[in-house]
C-alpha positions in Angstrom: 42.9 53.3 21.8 44.1 53.9 18.3 45.4 57.4 19.3 47.5 55.8 22.2 48.8 53.0 19.8 50.0 55.7 17.4 51.7 57.6 20.1 53.4 54.4 21.4 54.5 53.6 17.8 56.0 57.0 17.5 58.2 56.6 20.7 59.3 53.2 19.6 60.6 54.5 16.1 61.8 58.0 17.0 62.6 57.7 20.7 61.0 61.2 21.4 60.1 62.7 24.9 56.7 64.0 25.0 54.7 66.0 27.7 51.0 66.3 28.2 49.3 69.2 26.3 48.8 71.0 29.7 52.5 71.6 29.8 53.4 74.7 27.8 55.1 78.1 27.8 53.5 80.6 30.2 51.9 77.9 32.3 51.3 78.1 36.2 52.5 75.6 38.6 50.6 75.0 41.7 52.3 76.4 44.9 52.8 74.8 48.2 52.2 71.2 46.6 54.8 68.7 45.3 55.3 69.4 41.5 54.4 66.6 39.2 56.1 66.4 35.7 55.3 63.5 33.7 55.1 62.3 29.9 56.4 59.6 27.7 59.8 58.5 26.1 61.8 55.5 24.9 61.5 52.6 27.4 64.5 51.9 29.7 66.3 55.3 28.9 66.8 58.2 31.3 64.9 61.4 31.3 66.2 64.3 33.1 64.0 67.2 34.6 65.4 70.5 35.7 63.5 73.2 37.3 64.5 76.3 39.4 67.9 74.7 40.3 66.3 71.2 41.1 67.4 68.4 38.8 66.1 64.8 38.8 66.3 61.7 36.7 64.1 58.8 36.1 64.1 55.8 33.8 61.2 55.4 31.4 58.9 52.5 32.0 58.2 49.6 29.5 54.8 51.3 28.7 56.8 54.5 27.5 55.6 56.7 30.7 57.7 58.3 33.3 56.9 60.5 36.1 58.9 62.9 38.4 58.1 64.7 41.6 59.9 67.8 42.4 59.7 69.6 45.8 56.9 72.2 46.6 57.5 75.9 46.2 56.0 79.0 47.4 54.3 81.5 45.1 56.7 83.2 42.9 56.2 86.0 40.4 59.5 85.4 38.8 59.3 83.6 35.5 61.0 80.2 35.4 62.2 77.7 32.8 61.5 74.0 32.8 63.9 71.7 31.0 63.1 68.0 30.2 66.0 66.1 28.3 65.8 62.6 26.9 68.0 60.7 24.2 69.6 63.9 23.1 66.3 65.8 22.8 65.4 68.9 24.9 62.1 70.6 25.7 62.2 73.9 27.3 59.2 75.6 28.6 59.6 79.3 29.4 57.8 82.1 31.4 56.4 79.6 34.1 55.1 81.1 37.2 54.3 79.5 40.6 50.9 80.4 42.0 47.2 78.9 42.2 45.5 77.0 39.4 41.7 77.1 39.2 39.6 75.0 37.1 36.5 76.7 35.5 33.9 74.4 34.3 30.3 74.2 33.4 28.2 75.2 30.3 27.6 78.3 28.3 27.2 80.8 31.2 30.7 79.8 32.2 31.9 79.6 28.7 30.6 83.1 27.9 33.5 85.1 26.4 34.9 88.3 27.9 34.4 90.2 24.7 30.5 89.7 25.0 30.4 90.7 28.5 28.7 93.9 29.4 31.6 95.6 31.2 34.1 94.6 28.5 34.3 98.2 26.9 35.7 99.5 30.2 37.7 96.3 31.1 39.5 95.7 27.8 42.4 98.1 28.6 42.9 96.4 32.0 43.3 92.9 30.6 47.2 93.1 30.4 47.7 91.1 33.4 51.2 89.3 33.4 50.4 87.4 36.5 47.1 85.9 35.3 47.5 83.0 32.9 44.8 81.5 30.9 44.5 77.9 29.5 41.6 78.4 27.1 41.3 75.4 24.7 38.9 75.3 21.9 36.7 72.1 21.9 35.2 70.0 19.0 31.8 71.4 18.1 32.4 74.9 19.8 29.9 77.5 18.4 28.0 74.8 16.3 24.4 74.6 17.3 21.3 73.2 15.5 23.1 71.4 12.6 25.3 68.5 11.7 29.0 68.4 12.5 31.3 68.5 9.6 34.0 65.8 9.0 36.7 68.1 10.6 34.8 68.2 14.0 33.9 64.4 13.8 37.6 63.6 13.5 38.2 65.4 16.9 35.7 63.6 18.9 38.2 61.7 20.7 39.7 62.3 24.1 43.1 63.3 22.7 42.0 65.9 20.4 38.7 67.2 21.8 40.2 70.1 23.7 43.1 71.9 22.0 44.9 74.7 23.6 47.9 76.2 25.3 48.7 78.6 28.2 48.9 82.3 27.4 49.4 85.4 29.5 46.4 87.6 29.8 46.2 90.5 27.5 43.7 92.2 25.1 43.9 89.4 22.5 44.2 86.4 24.6 41.4 87.4 27.3 38.8 88.3 24.7 37.7 84.6 24.1 38.3 83.6 27.8 35.5 82.7 30.1 34.3 86.1 31.4 33.4 84.5 34.8 36.6 82.9 35.1 38.6 86.0 34.0 36.9 88.2 36.6 37.2 85.6 39.2 41.0 85.1 38.6 41.6 88.8 38.4 39.9 89.6 41.7 41.9 86.8 43.4 45.1 88.2 41.9 44.3 91.7 43.0 43.6 90.6 46.7 46.4 88.3 47.1 49.2 89.1 44.6 49.5 85.3 44.0 49.8 84.4 40.3 46.8 82.8 39.0 46.1 80.1 36.4 42.8 79.5 35.0 42.0 76.3 33.1 38.8 76.5 31.2 36.8 73.4 30.3 33.2 74.7 30.0 31.1 73.5 27.0 27.9 75.3 25.8 24.8 73.3 26.5 26.5 70.6 28.4 24.8 68.4 31.1 26.4 67.7 34.3 26.6 64.0 33.4 29.4 64.7 30.8 31.7 66.1 33.6 31.3 63.0 35.7 33.3 59.7 35.2 31.1 57.1 33.5 32.6 54.6 36.0 31.5 56.8 38.8 28.0 56.9 37.3 28.0 53.2 36.9 29.0 52.5 40.4 26.1 54.5 41.6 22.9 52.4 42.2 20.8 55.6 41.6 22.6 56.7 38.4 23.8 53.6 36.8 20.8 53.9 34.2 22.6 56.8 32.7 25.3 54.8 31.4 23.8 51.4 30.4 22.9 52.1 26.9 23.3 54.6 23.8 23.1 58.1 25.4 21.1 59.4 22.4 18.1 57.4 23.4 18.4 57.2 27.1 15.6 58.7 29.0 17.6 58.9 32.1 19.4 61.8 30.5 18.1 65.5 29.8 15.9 65.2 26.6 17.3 68.6 25.2 20.9 67.4 25.1 19.8 64.1 23.3 18.0 66.2 20.8 21.1 68.3 20.1 23.2 65.1 20.0 21.0 63.7 17.1 21.1 67.0 15.2 24.9 67.1 15.4 25.6 63.4 14.7 22.6 62.1 12.8 24.5 62.1 9.5 28.0 61.9 10.8 30.3 59.1 9.4 33.3 57.5 11.1 32.3 58.9 14.5 33.9 57.0 17.3 31.3 54.8 19.0 31.2 52.6 22.2 28.7 50.8 24.3 27.4 54.3 25.2 27.0 55.5 21.7 28.8 58.1 19.6 31.3 60.5 21.0 30.0 64.1 21.7 30.5 66.8 24.2 27.3 66.0 26.0 27.7 62.2 26.2 27.9 61.0 29.8 31.5 60.9 31.0 33.0 62.4 27.8 34.2 65.8 28.9 35.5 64.2 32.1 37.6 61.7 30.1 38.9 64.2 27.5 39.2 67.3 29.9 39.4 66.4 33.6 41.0 63.1 33.7 44.2 64.3 31.9 44.6 66.9 34.7 44.3 64.6 37.7 48.0 64.1 37.9 48.3 68.0 38.2 47.8 69.5 41.6 45.3 72.4 41.5 43.9 74.9 44.1 40.2 74.5 43.3 37.3 74.7 41.0 34.6 77.1 40.0 31.4 75.9 38.5 28.4 77.4 36.5 26.1 74.8 35.1 22.6 73.6 35.3 20.5 75.2 32.6 20.6 71.8 30.7 19.5 69.9 33.7 16.8 72.1 34.9 13.9 71.5 32.4 12.5 68.0 33.5 11.4 67.2 37.1 13.5 64.0 37.4 16.6 65.9 36.5 15.9 68.6 38.8 15.1 66.1 41.6 18.5 64.4 41.2 20.7 67.3 40.6 22.1 68.1 44.1 23.1 64.5 44.6 24.7 64.4 41.1 26.6 67.5 41.9 27.7 66.4 45.2 28.8 63.0 43.9 30.9 64.8 41.3 32.6 66.9 43.7 33.4 63.9 46.1 34.7 62.0 43.1 37.1 64.9 41.9 38.4 65.5 45.5 39.2 61.7 46.0 40.9 61.4 42.5 42.8 64.6 43.0 43.9 63.4 46.5 42.7 66.5 48.1 39.4 66.0 50.2 39.3 69.6 51.1 39.6 71.0 47.6 37.5 74.2 47.3 34.6 74.1 45.0 32.4 77.2 44.5 29.3 77.3 42.1 27.0 79.9 40.5 23.3 79.5 41.3 21.1 79.8 38.1 19.9 83.3 37.7 16.4 84.5 36.9 14.5 84.4 33.6 10.9 84.7 32.4 9.0 81.5 31.2 7.5 83.1 28.2 10.5 82.3 25.8 12.2 79.7 27.8 11.3 76.6 29.7 12.2 77.8 33.1 9.2 76.7 35.1 11.3 74.5 37.4 14.2 77.0 38.0 13.0 78.1 41.5 13.1 74.5 42.7 16.4 74.1 40.8 17.9 77.2 42.5 16.8 75.7 45.8 18.4 72.3 45.2 21.8 74.3 44.3 21.2 76.1 47.7 20.9 72.9 49.6 24.3 71.8 48.2 25.8 74.4 50.8 25.0 71.7 53.4 26.1 68.7 51.3 29.5 70.1 50.0 31.9 71.2 52.6 34.6 73.6 51.6 32.3 74.9 49.0 30.0 78.1 48.3 27.4 79.5 46.1 27.1 82.8 44.2 23.6 84.0 44.0 22.8 85.6 40.6 19.0 85.8 40.5 19.2 89.6 40.8 21.2 90.0 37.6 19.3 87.8 35.4 18.0 88.8 31.8 14.3 88.5 31.6 14.2 86.9 28.0 17.8 85.5 27.8 19.4 82.5 29.4 22.7 84.4 29.0 22.7 87.4 31.3 25.7 89.5 30.4 26.8 90.7 33.6 29.4 88.1 34.2 31.6 90.5 36.3 29.3 90.2 39.3 29.3 86.5 39.0 33.1 86.2 38.9 33.5 88.6 41.9 30.8 86.8 43.8 32.6 83.5 43.4 35.8 85.2 44.2 34.2 86.5 47.6 33.8 82.9 48.5 37.3 81.8 47.7 38.7 84.9 49.5 36.9 84.2 52.5 37.0 80.4 52.8 40.3 79.5 50.9 42.4 82.5 51.4 41.1 83.4 54.9 40.1 87.1 54.2 37.6 88.6 56.6 35.0 89.5 54.1 31.2 88.6 53.8 31.0 85.9 51.2 27.4 85.8 50.5 24.0 87.5 50.6 21.4 86.3 53.2 21.0 82.5 53.3 18.0 81.3 55.2 18.8 79.7 58.7 15.4 79.3 60.3 11.7 80.1 60.0 9.9 80.1 63.4 6.1 80.6 64.0 5.5 83.2 66.8 1.8 83.5 67.4 0.7 85.9 64.6 3.8 86.2 62.5 6.8 84.2 61.2 10.3 85.2 62.2 13.1 84.5 59.6 16.7 84.4 60.5 19.6 84.2 58.0 23.3 83.7 57.8 25.1 86.9 56.6 22.3 89.0 57.8 24.0 92.2 58.7 22.4 95.3 57.4 19.3 93.7 55.8 17.6 96.0 53.4 16.1 96.0 50.0 18.0 96.4 46.8 15.8 99.1 45.3 14.7 101.0 48.6 11.2 99.8 48.1 9.0 97.5 50.1 10.4 94.0 50.7 9.1 91.6 48.1 9.5 87.9 47.1 8.0 85.9 50.2 5.3 83.6 49.9 3.4 80.9 52.0 2.3 78.7 49.0 5.0 79.5 46.3 2.5 81.5 44.3 1.0 84.4 46.0 3.2 87.1 47.7 2.7 88.2 51.3 3.7 91.2 53.2 7.0 91.1 55.0 9.2 93.7 56.6 12.7 93.8 58.0 13.3 94.0 61.8 17.0 94.3 62.4 18.7 91.2 61.3 15.4 89.2 60.6 12.5 89.3 58.3 9.0 89.5 60.0 5.9 88.0 58.1 2.4 88.7 59.5 0.1 85.6 59.2 -3.4 84.5 60.0 -2.9 80.9 59.7 -0.1 78.4 60.2 1.8 77.5 57.1 3.8 74.6 56.5 6.6 76.2 54.3 7.9 79.5 53.6 9.1 80.4 50.1 11.3 83.2 48.8 12.1 84.1 45.2 9.9 81.1 44.1 9.3 82.4 40.6 11.5 81.9 37.4 11.7 85.7 37.0 12.0 86.5 40.7 11.2 90.1 41.9 12.8 89.3 45.4 14.7 92.3 46.6 16.3 91.2 49.9 20.0 92.1 50.3 22.6 92.6 53.0 24.9 95.5 53.8 27.2 94.3 51.1 24.4 94.6 48.6 24.6 90.9 48.0 21.2 89.1 47.2 19.3 86.6 49.2 19.0 83.0 47.7 15.8 81.4 46.5 14.6 79.0 49.2 11.7 76.8 50.4 12.0 75.8 54.0 9.8 74.3 56.6 8.2 76.4 59.4 9.3 75.3 62.9 6.8 75.7 65.9 7.4 76.1 69.6 5.6 73.3 71.6 
């Protein structure tokens, strides 16, 4: 509120025109949708906007805001200039492209920078991509872990200053700190479509899903209202780990902004939504890619609710962006051992993410369990993740005739002395290592023999099981893939019987 009052005071005194921080040189404007330009200025005075030969004027409202819509345009690789004029002042934004904007969000595996990714030494010389644009802001508390925030960080824990950044063209300098998953995703889409791609990166290391969901949306839910009814640092309806980190960061902080949900922090329910997502809602985008879940996968209640929480978030985003078919593609959690990390519930969590395929239309899931790091929550092969997310987008959003996924279980049927397992995306079923098929279980613990028969998996049995499991270990050894060498997802599914 104080930030808003300060800005309003500035307009009253100086009469300056101002644009949201997402409008900078080098930006991408979403193709095939009306173009929205908005900002603030002196009330009752004229603002003129000129772009690509189109000129429009509007009178600034009494609350200092103004808004102009321009006609939609096709993708264009020719750089454009946007002019905004008001009271003798001119803002000129250069090198603007018209293409597709993708929002990249989640936690540290989405945040993981390109220069720490395993393919970076061979990729760095290929990063000069003039048609790939990056909005990669820093955020307050970035790379600060098990210690207290300093005063300079605390001062930025408000929705106006939490994310600070600007658009840049991809090159060796700008791409190095960009989300590796986002970079490889965007580059693949660009290569296959020749449409300029803009990537907006809002991921936060360690962040729970709750921070990316509107607090109002959580409160409106009978099931999840408890997440936003008291100080988040002491709210058992939130993941324990993120609350412990919040106390470490804020325990001694002075002058941190506080409201009924407690002090501001990147992990506070609704905070990243308010600071990062909400300011973008007036800007049309193409879709969203998402890699998050580690912070919500360590406690049974958090695992049980995750699928519905994510589905609720996606529905809310689509309604607020005014696009009920907005693409949303997510990365499934990878595989990791439980010796050095609390991953005991990861098999169930991965299955909850798989179930989202049937809860989120216009969506898709990239399986990553085959590229996990046994003792590290941050596997470094992010190229495979970005490429697999891009396969979904190319298939579903851009209409390319490609296989988007590895085998996804469709049905398990009891046939006398065996189970017959059928899959989607089952062409060319084989094993990733040329060895015997692994990863299937009747009880989630002991593996059973299985073999491939054309496009199905056959499992000999001596008793009638209730469920069939695959990849039901935190560090899974499952090796089923299809002809595209894409891995099968972890699953637990019931067995059907002929009557």
